[in-house]
MIBA-71238 format. One line per field, with one value per residue: residue number from 1; residue in three letters; x, y, z of N, C-alpha, C in turn. Coordinates in steps of 0.1 Angstrom, whole numbers. Example, Ala and Ser with C-alpha at 12.3 -4.5 7.8 and 13.67 -1.06 7.14 Angstrom:
REM residues 2
seq 1, 2
type Ala, Ser
n_X 132, 128
n_Y -57, -22
n_Z 78, 71
ca_X 123, 137
ca_Y -45, -11
ca_Z 78, 71
c_X 132, 129
c_Y -33, 0
c_Z 78, 79
REM end
This chain:
REM residues 237
seq 1, 2, 3, 4, 5, 6, 7, 8, 9, 10, 11, 12, 13, 14, 15, 16, 17, 18, 19, 20, 21, 22, 23, 24, 25, 26, 27, 28, 29, 30, 31, 32, 33, 34, 35, 36, 37, 38, 39, 40, 41, 42, 43, 44, 45, 46, 47, 48, 49, 50, 51, 52, 53, 54, 55, 56, 57, 58, 59, 60, 61, 62, 63, 64, 65, 66, 67, 68, 69, 70, 71, 72, 73, 74, 75, 76, 77, 78, 79, 80, 81, 82, 83, 84, 85, 86, 87, 88, 89, 90, 91, 92, 93, 94, 95, 96, 97, 98, 99, 100, 101, 102, 103, 104, 105, 106, 107, 108, 109, 110, 111, 112, 113, 114, 115, 116, 117, 118, 119, 120, 121, 122, 123, 124, 125, 126, 127, 128, 129, 130, 131, 132, 133, 134, 135, 136, 137, 138, 139, 140, 141, 142, 143, 144, 145, 146, 147, 148, 149, 150, 151, 152, 153, 154, 155, 156, 157, 158, 159, 160, 161, 162, 163, 164, 165, 166, 167, 168, 169, 170, 171, 172, 173, 174, 175, 176, 177, 178, 179, 180, 181, 182, 183, 184, 185, 186, 187, 188, 189, 190, 191, 192, 193, 194, 195, 196, 197, 198, 199, 200, 201, 202, 203, 204, 205, 206, 207, 208, 209, 210, 211, 212, 213, 214, 215, 216, 217, 218, 219, 220, 221, 222, 223, 224, 225, 226, 227, 228, 229, 230, 231, 232, 233, 234, 235, 236, 237
type Met, Ser, Val, Thr, Leu, Val, Gly, Ala, Gly, Pro, Gly, Asp, Pro, Gly, Leu, Leu, Thr, Val, Arg, Gly, Leu, Glu, Arg, Leu, Arg, Ala, Cys, Asp, Ala, Val, Val, Tyr, Asp, Arg, Leu, Val, Ala, Glu, Glu, Leu, Val, Asp, Glu, Ala, Pro, Glu, Asp, Ala, Leu, Arg, Ile, Cys, Arg, Asp, Gly, Leu, Ser, Gln, Asp, His, Val, Asp, Arg, Leu, Leu, Val, Glu, Leu, Gly, Arg, Glu, Leu, Asp, Val, Val, Arg, Leu, Lys, Gly, Gly, Asp, Pro, Phe, Val, Phe, Gly, Arg, Gly, Ser, Glu, Glu, Leu, Glu, Val, Leu, Arg, Ala, Ala, Gly, Ile, Glu, Tyr, Asp, Val, Val, Pro, Gly, Val, Ser, Ser, Leu, Ala, Ala, Val, Pro, Ala, Ala, Ala, Trp, Ile, Pro, Val, Thr, His, Arg, Gly, Leu, Ser, Asp, Arg, Val, Thr, Ile, Ala, Thr, Ala, His, Ala, Ala, Asp, Gly, Ser, Glu, Pro, Asp, Tyr, Asp, Gly, Leu, Ala, Ala, Ala, Gly, Gly, Thr, Leu, Val, Leu, Phe, Met, Gly, Leu, Ala, Arg, Leu, Pro, Ala, Leu, Ala, Ala, Gly, Leu, Ile, Ala, Ala, Gly, Leu, Pro, Ala, Glu, Thr, Pro, Ala, Ala, Val, Val, Ser, Arg, Gly, Thr, Leu, Ala, Asp, Gln, Ala, Val, Val, Ser, Ala, Pro, Leu, Ala, Glu, Leu, Pro, Ala, Arg, Ala, Ala, Gly, Leu, Pro, Gly, Pro, Ala, Leu, Val, Val, Val, Gly, Glu, Val, Val, Ala, Leu, Ala, Glu, Ser, Leu, Ala, Pro, Leu, Ala, Ala, Leu, Ser, Ala
n_X 8, 3, 12, 17, 32, 23, 33, 14, 21, 15, -7, -13, -26, -7, 17, 18, 47, 59, 62, 42, 22, 21, 20, -3, -23, -20, -35, -50, -70, -74, -63, -72, -60, -82, -74, -65, -62, -95, -91, -64, -74, -90, -70, -67, -75, -111, -122, -108, -113, -122, -113, -115, -101, -110, -125, -117, -98, -67, -56, -76, -71, -46, -56, -71, -52, -34, -53, -64, -39, -31, -45, -45, -33, -22, -25, -17, -25, -12, -11, 12, 48, 56, 68, 73, 59, 34, 30, 33, 61, 46, 28, 39, 55, 33, 31, 49, 49, 31, 36, 35, 40, 58, 62, 76, 68, 83, 69, 65, 70, 50, 70, 92, 77, 53, 58, 79, 57, 45, 66, 81, 116, 129, 155, 184, 214, 234, 216, 202, 207, 195, 173, 145, 119, 89, 59, 30, 12, 21, 26, 18, 5, 21, 39, 54, 89, 99, 123, 143, 133, 135, 162, 173, 178, 182, 156, 122, 95, 66, 43, 8, -1, -17, -44, -34, -23, -16, -8, 17, 32, 36, 47, 73, 80, 84, 103, 128, 125, 127, 100, 93, 106, 101, 73, 48, 18, 8, -19, -37, -20, -3, -28, -56, -69, -52, -40, -21, -2, 18, 36, 52, 59, 49, 24, 13, -8, -32, -34, -35, -61, -91, -85, -86, -75, -57, -27, 6, 33, 59, 82, 111, 139, 140, 112, 107, 114, 93, 85, 100, 110, 83, 68, 57, 30, 18, 19, 8, -18
n_Y -12, 19, 56, 73, 99, 116, 133, 147, 163, 191, 196, 187, 150, 130, 139, 128, 109, 76, 61, 73, 66, 33, 38, 48, 29, 7, 10, 13, 34, 67, 102, 132, 164, 189, 199, 181, 161, 142, 121, 110, 106, 81, 61, 49, 18, -1, -4, 9, 32, 65, 104, 135, 163, 188, 214, 206, 211, 219, 206, 188, 173, 162, 147, 127, 112, 100, 82, 69, 57, 39, 17, 14, 8, 43, 69, 100, 123, 146, 181, 191, 188, 174, 188, 213, 247, 226, 216, 195, 183, 191, 177, 154, 156, 154, 124, 108, 116, 105, 74, 67, 50, 58, 74, 93, 99, 120, 148, 162, 196, 223, 247, 248, 235, 246, 271, 260, 251, 271, 277, 295, 292, 288, 294, 305, 307, 332, 348, 342, 327, 316, 312, 324, 314, 321, 327, 346, 345, 341, 327, 338, 364, 382, 403, 398, 395, 421, 435, 420, 400, 418, 422, 395, 389, 372, 350, 352, 331, 329, 316, 313, 339, 351, 365, 383, 402, 430, 439, 426, 431, 463, 463, 450, 467, 492, 485, 484, 466, 472, 488, 482, 453, 419, 398, 380, 355, 323, 308, 280, 261, 235, 224, 218, 242, 260, 295, 319, 354, 379, 403, 436, 442, 463, 467, 441, 433, 446, 432, 409, 405, 389, 368, 329, 303, 279, 294, 308, 331, 348, 368, 381, 382, 359, 356, 368, 352, 332, 340, 334, 306, 293, 271, 279, 267, 269, 299, 308, 297
n_Z -1, -11, -14, -49, -61, -91, -121, -144, -166, -189, -200, -224, -231, -239, -233, -207, -189, -198, -173, -159, -171, -163, -136, -130, -146, -132, -106, -71, -65, -78, -73, -82, -97, -106, -131, -150, -176, -190, -198, -192, -166, -171, -178, -152, -138, -143, -117, -102, -76, -81, -74, -75, -69, -65, -55, -26, 4, 6, 32, 36, 13, 17, 46, 32, 12, 34, 48, 22, 16, 32, 28, 2, -30, -45, -66, -67, -91, -105, -119, -143, -130, -99, -81, -87, -79, -76, -47, -39, -26, 0, 4, 3, 32, 49, 46, 49, 75, 86, 84, 57, 29, 0, -36, -63, -92, -119, -139, -171, -168, -170, -170, -194, -211, -219, -228, -249, -265, -279, -291, -282, -266, -238, -234, -252, -269, -263, -263, -241, -213, -188, -163, -148, -126, -111, -89, -91, -73, -37, -11, 11, 3, -2, -25, -55, -57, -73, -80, -77, -99, -121, -123, -128, -151, -185, -191, -176, -162, -154, -131, -127, -132, -147, -141, -127, -141, -152, -126, -122, -149, -144, -122, -125, -150, -129, -119, -132, -156, -192, -206, -233, -235, -252, -246, -235, -233, -227, -230, -218, -228, -246, -252, -272, -280, -274, -270, -279, -271, -278, -273, -263, -231, -216, -228, -229, -207, -219, -244, -236, -225, -214, -219, -214, -186, -176, -175, -186, -181, -201, -200, -219, -240, -260, -261, -289, -306, -314, -337, -356, -353, -359, -374, -411, -412, -386, -389, -411, -396
ca_X 1, 13, 9, 26, 25, 27, 29, 9, 25, 13, -21, -19, -25, 2, 29, 24, 54, 53, 67, 33, 12, 26, 16, -17, -28, -22, -35, -67, -74, -64, -68, -64, -60, -97, -70, -60, -75, -101, -87, -59, -82, -97, -66, -70, -84, -121, -128, -104, -116, -114, -119, -111, -99, -117, -131, -115, -90, -53, -55, -87, -63, -37, -55, -75, -44, -34, -68, -63, -28, -34, -53, -48, -21, -28, -17, -19, -24, -10, -7, 28, 56, 47, 74, 72, 48, 24, 28, 42, 68, 42, 20, 50, 60, 25, 26, 60, 50, 19, 44, 30, 50, 53, 71, 75, 73, 83, 61, 67, 70, 48, 78, 101, 68, 44, 64, 79, 40, 43, 75, 93, 121, 131, 169, 191, 226, 235, 205, 193, 214, 193, 154, 141, 106, 83, 43, 23, 7, 31, 15, 18, 0, 27, 38, 65, 104, 100, 132, 148, 131, 140, 178, 177, 187, 176, 142, 111, 84, 58, 33, -3, -1, -27, -52, -26, -8, -15, 2, 26, 35, 40, 60, 84, 88, 88, 115, 137, 127, 123, 89, 94, 105, 92, 68, 38, 9, 4, -35, -41, -6, 1, -38, -61, -73, -37, -37, -10, -5, 27, 33, 56, 58, 35, 11, 7, -22, -43, -33, -42, -72, -99, -80, -85, -66, -46, -17, 18, 35, 70, 93, 124, 140, 134, 95, 109, 123, 85, 81, 111, 111, 75, 67, 48, 16, 14, 19, -5, -32
ca_Y 2, 36, 68, 76, 113, 114, 145, 144, 168, 207, 198, 174, 136, 126, 141, 117, 98, 60, 55, 78, 58, 28, 36, 50, 18, -1, 17, 12, 47, 80, 113, 138, 179, 193, 203, 171, 154, 128, 110, 104, 98, 70, 52, 40, 3, 4, -6, 20, 48, 83, 111, 148, 172, 204, 222, 198, 221, 210, 194, 177, 166, 154, 136, 119, 104, 94, 73, 58, 51, 28, 1, 7, 17, 54, 76, 114, 125, 164, 188, 194, 182, 176, 196, 225, 248, 216, 210, 179, 182, 192, 161, 142, 156, 146, 112, 107, 116, 95, 63, 57, 45, 66, 75, 103, 100, 137, 150, 172, 210, 237, 257, 250, 228, 257, 285, 253, 247, 282, 282, 300, 285, 291, 297, 305, 308, 344, 356, 340, 315, 312, 309, 327, 308, 329, 329, 357, 345, 341, 319, 350, 373, 395, 410, 391, 406, 426, 439, 406, 391, 424, 424, 385, 386, 353, 344, 348, 319, 333, 310, 321, 356, 357, 377, 396, 408, 444, 445, 421, 440, 474, 462, 450, 481, 503, 477, 486, 460, 482, 485, 471, 439, 413, 393, 366, 348, 310, 301, 265, 259, 222, 219, 218, 253, 270, 306, 331, 366, 383, 417, 447, 443, 472, 462, 428, 432, 448, 424, 395, 407, 381, 351, 317, 305, 281, 304, 307, 346, 345, 374, 382, 384, 351, 355, 372, 341, 326, 341, 326, 297, 286, 269, 286, 265, 278, 315, 313, 295
ca_Z 2, -8, -27, -57, -68, -107, -131, -154, -178, -189, -206, -236, -223, -250, -223, -192, -189, -193, -160, -151, -171, -159, -119, -136, -151, -119, -91, -68, -64, -82, -64, -93, -97, -119, -149, -155, -184, -181, -208, -185, -154, -176, -176, -144, -136, -147, -108, -94, -70, -85, -64, -83, -54, -70, -41, -15, 10, 11, 45, 33, 1, 32, 48, 22, 10, 43, 48, 10, 11, 45, 26, -10, -42, -47, -76, -66, -102, -107, -135, -145, -122, -89, -74, -97, -80, -77, -32, -38, -15, 12, 7, 6, 42, 57, 43, 57, 90, 87, 80, 47, 19, -15, -44, -69, -111, -122, -150, -179, -163, -176, -169, -206, -224, -225, -238, -260, -276, -281, -301, -275, -262, -226, -237, -268, -271, -270, -258, -228, -206, -176, -167, -131, -125, -99, -89, -89, -54, -25, 2, 24, 1, -6, -35, -62, -55, -85, -82, -82, -114, -131, -122, -128, -167, -192, -188, -168, -164, -144, -128, -122, -132, -159, -130, -120, -153, -147, -117, -129, -159, -141, -114, -134, -155, -120, -109, -141, -169, -203, -212, -247, -232, -255, -236, -240, -224, -236, -225, -223, -235, -254, -256, -288, -277, -269, -276, -274, -271, -276, -269, -253, -216, -214, -239, -226, -197, -228, -254, -233, -215, -216, -222, -203, -176, -168, -187, -183, -187, -206, -205, -221, -256, -263, -271, -302, -315, -314, -353, -365, -350, -357, -388, -415, -411, -377, -383, -412, -388
c_X 6, 9, 21, 24, 29, 23, 23, 8, 15, -3, -24, -19, -12, 15, 32, 39, 49, 55, 50, 23, 11, 18, 0, -26, -31, -29, -49, -73, -63, -74, -63, -67, -75, -89, -65, -69, -78, -97, -76, -65, -84, -90, -62, -79, -101, -127, -122, -111, -113, -119, -112, -110, -102, -122, -129, -101, -75, -54, -66, -78, -55, -45, -65, -63, -37, -42, -59, -51, -24, -36, -49, -34, -27, -20, -26, -17, -22, -3, 6, 40, 54, 55, 79, 58, 30, 23, 29, 46, 60, 32, 31, 56, 48, 26, 38, 62, 37, 24, 36, 45, 46, 65, 68, 75, 70, 76, 70, 61, 64, 56, 87, 85, 58, 52, 69, 70, 38, 54, 87, 105, 132, 150, 174, 202, 230, 228, 200, 199, 208, 178, 151, 126, 100, 67, 41, 10, 14, 21, 12, 8, 8, 33, 54, 76, 107, 110, 141, 148, 134, 150, 185, 183, 181, 160, 131, 99, 77, 43, 20, -7, -13, -36, -45, -16, -10, -4, 14, 42, 45, 48, 70, 88, 91, 106, 127, 135, 119, 109, 88, 100, 97, 86, 55, 31, 8, -9, -34, -31, -5, -15, -47, -63, -65, -42, -27, -6, 11, 31, 44, 52, 49, 26, 7, -3, -32, -47, -39, -56, -84, -95, -82, -74, -70, -35, -5, 23, 50, 77, 107, 121, 137, 122, 96, 116, 112, 86, 92, 113, 97, 71, 56, 36, 10, 14, 9, -20, -41
c_Y 12, 44, 71, 91, 113, 127, 141, 154, 184, 205, 188, 162, 133, 131, 136, 107, 80, 56, 54, 73, 41, 22, 37, 40, 8, 2, 13, 22, 62, 91, 123, 157, 179, 196, 190, 162, 140, 116, 99, 95, 81, 58, 42, 27, 9, 4, 3, 35, 60, 92, 127, 162, 186, 204, 214, 211, 214, 202, 183, 166, 154, 146, 123, 109, 94, 80, 61, 48, 41, 15, -1, 12, 29, 62, 91, 120, 141, 170, 189, 185, 186, 190, 210, 234, 236, 210, 199, 179, 180, 178, 151, 139, 146, 131, 105, 106, 110, 80, 56, 61, 54, 67, 89, 99, 112, 138, 160, 184, 221, 244, 257, 241, 238, 264, 275, 252, 258, 290, 293, 294, 293, 298, 295, 310, 322, 351, 352, 325, 314, 314, 314, 324, 314, 325, 341, 355, 337, 336, 328, 357, 385, 393, 402, 396, 410, 431, 426, 399, 404, 423, 405, 382, 373, 357, 345, 344, 323, 323, 319, 333, 359, 366, 386, 405, 423, 451, 439, 431, 456, 472, 456, 460, 489, 498, 478, 481, 468, 477, 480, 457, 428, 401, 388, 361, 334, 306, 288, 259, 241, 217, 221, 231, 264, 284, 314, 344, 371, 396, 425, 444, 450, 472, 451, 428, 437, 439, 409, 394, 398, 362, 342, 312, 282, 290, 308, 323, 344, 358, 372, 380, 370, 349, 361, 364, 330, 325, 335, 310, 285, 280, 277, 285, 270, 293, 319, 308, 307
c_Z 0, -19, -35, -64, -84, -114, -142, -164, -178, -194, -215, -229, -229, -241, -213, -202, -192, -184, -150, -155, -167, -145, -125, -135, -140, -105, -89, -67, -73, -76, -76, -93, -111, -130, -158, -164, -184, -189, -201, -167, -158, -177, -165, -144, -139, -133, -96, -88, -78, -77, -72, -67, -56, -57, -24, -9, 10, 20, 45, 25, 11, 36, 44, 18, 16, 43, 34, 13, 25, 37, 8, -15, -49, -57, -71, -82, -106, -115, -134, -139, -108, -75, -78, -92, -77, -60, -32, -28, 0, 12, 12, 24, 56, 54, 51, 72, 93, 85, 70, 35, 4, -24, -50, -89, -112, -136, -159, -176, -176, -182, -185, -213, -229, -234, -249, -270, -282, -292, -297, -268, -249, -222, -247, -264, -272, -268, -248, -220, -192, -180, -150, -133, -111, -103, -84, -74, -50, -19, 10, 21, -5, -22, -40, -59, -71, -92, -85, -94, -124, -134, -127, -147, -172, -191, -179, -171, -151, -144, -123, -120, -141, -149, -125, -131, -149, -137, -118, -140, -151, -130, -118, -142, -141, -117, -124, -155, -181, -206, -225, -243, -240, -241, -241, -229, -232, -230, -229, -228, -236, -252, -268, -290, -273, -274, -271, -280, -268, -277, -261, -240, -212, -218, -236, -219, -207, -237, -253, -224, -225, -220, -210, -198, -180, -178, -176, -190, -190, -209, -205, -235, -262, -264, -281, -312, -321, -332, -359, -366, -356, -374, -397, -415, -397, -373, -394, -407, -385
REM end
């Protein structure tokens, strides 16, 4: 009896790892995030218990994993990678404290996969040799470290920033990032209805208004490469 944290990838069911699919097909129960593709949940055995965590508090999920993990082989199916803004390490701490056996199957993280789906490389020789990731929603409600982000150089990848895009853009510009810095929002990345809006940082909030979540914000010179890297068919679509 154990719990395996499995990264479901950034959205496209085809980006689940082979090992993740093996664990999913052999489990007794699957506890999954709301944004995980139903096609993946359906890979669990027909008689497996299926529980969507939508509407459940993190404390509730933690208790649920402990209770199920004492009796069943459980897959905790999480979007992206469990250790990249996925609270995977927090859930492992709870399982360890309760004496539950556990394992982790890393997933394809949205960090690089979602920009790549929009033809944006997060690194490029001579243009960006580093990537800084941050979330717009700090656990304590504080603002991001705009000074640190603006001074980091390279590429910024911002999670959960769509709703706070005006504040993010204003904060980065006030901290010294040029207003004309190339930037993009990739909405529902890797999915069939993916949408991408690219614009100078100062103009991005207005241009991206109305896009649905989930979305990733990418800021840096690499964003401008998308036009030259995308296939001609993609540019004409």
